[in-house]
N, C-alpha and C positions, 0 to 999 in steps of 0.2 A: 105262854109255853110253847107247845108243840111245833107248829109249822115254822115259827120264827127261829127256833133252835136249829131246825134243819137248814134253813136258808143260810145261817151263819156257817154251818159245817160244810155244806155241799156247794159246788158250782155245777149246775146242770148244763150239759152240752148236748146239742142235737147233731147227729151225723146222718148223711145219706148213704144208701147202699154203696159198698166198696170204698168209701172214704177211708183214707189212712189216718188212724188215730194216733198211733205211735210208730214213728219211722224206725227202720232197722238201725241199730247202734245208737239210737237216741236214748234208749233206756226208759224204763217206766219210773217216773219220779213221784207219781201220785198213785193212790189206790183207786181203782175204777169199780163202781157199782153199776150193774146193768139194770136200769129201771124198766126199759122195754126194748125188745129186739134181741139180736144175737151178734156176738163178735166172733171173728175168726183170728186166731193167734197162730202165726207161722213161726216155727222154731228152726233155726239153722244150726247145723252141727259144726261147721267151720266157717271162718270169716270169708273165705274165698268162694264158698258155695253160693250158687245162684238160685238153686231150687231149695225150698225148705225141706228139712229132714222129716218133719211131720207137722201137721196142723191140728189145732184143737178148737173146738167150738165152745164159747162161753155163753151160756143161755141166760135168759131173762131172770132177774133176781139173783144173779150170781155176782161174785166179788172176785176181782183179780187185783192182787196187790204186789208191791215191790218185794215183800217178805217171802213171797212164794218161791221156794227153792228151784222149781222147774224153770223159773224165768232166768236163772243164771246160766244161760245157754251160751256156749263159747262163740257161736256164729251170730249171736244176736237174735232178736225176735222182732216181728212186726205185727202190729195189731190193726186190723181193719174191721169196718162194719160189714158184717155178712148180710144184714138186712138194715133198713132204716132203723136207727135206734136213739134212745135217750140214755145218756150216761151221767152219773154223778161222780165228779172227780173230788177226791178227798185227800188232803195232805196226809201222808202215811202216819205221822205222829198223831194227827187229829183223829184218824180212824181208830187208833188204839185207845185214845182218850175218850172216844165217843161214848162207850158204855158207861164209863166212870161218870161222865157229865150227866148222862141220862139218869143214872142212879141218884146222883146228888140233887138234881132238879126235882125228882120225885119226892125226895125227903123234905125239901124246902116247902113244897106246896101242901 
C-alpha cells in the first residue's frame, strides 16, 4: 500500500534556491505540492509588464494547482524556489482522483 501508491502518483523534484520552476507564460500544467521549502510566485498584471504586480509565498505543505483561479493572471506568472525545496508534481486530474483512490484502497485492505 502506502509509499508505493505515492510513488505512482507523484514525481518528486528538487530545486535549489532561486531556480525557476515554471517560466512565465509557460503555464502551470501540473499541481505542485510543496514537501519542504517555500516557493515564490510572481504574478504579472499585463503581458508587457517587466515587474510583477505582486508576489505570493507558497509555504511548506501547501498546494498550488492549475485550478487555482488566482493563477489565471493576464500577464502570466512565474514560480521560483524561494529556498531550496522539494516539490511533488501531480497531474491535475490525478490530484483530484487522489482522494478517491486512497478511499478505494482503504476499503480493499
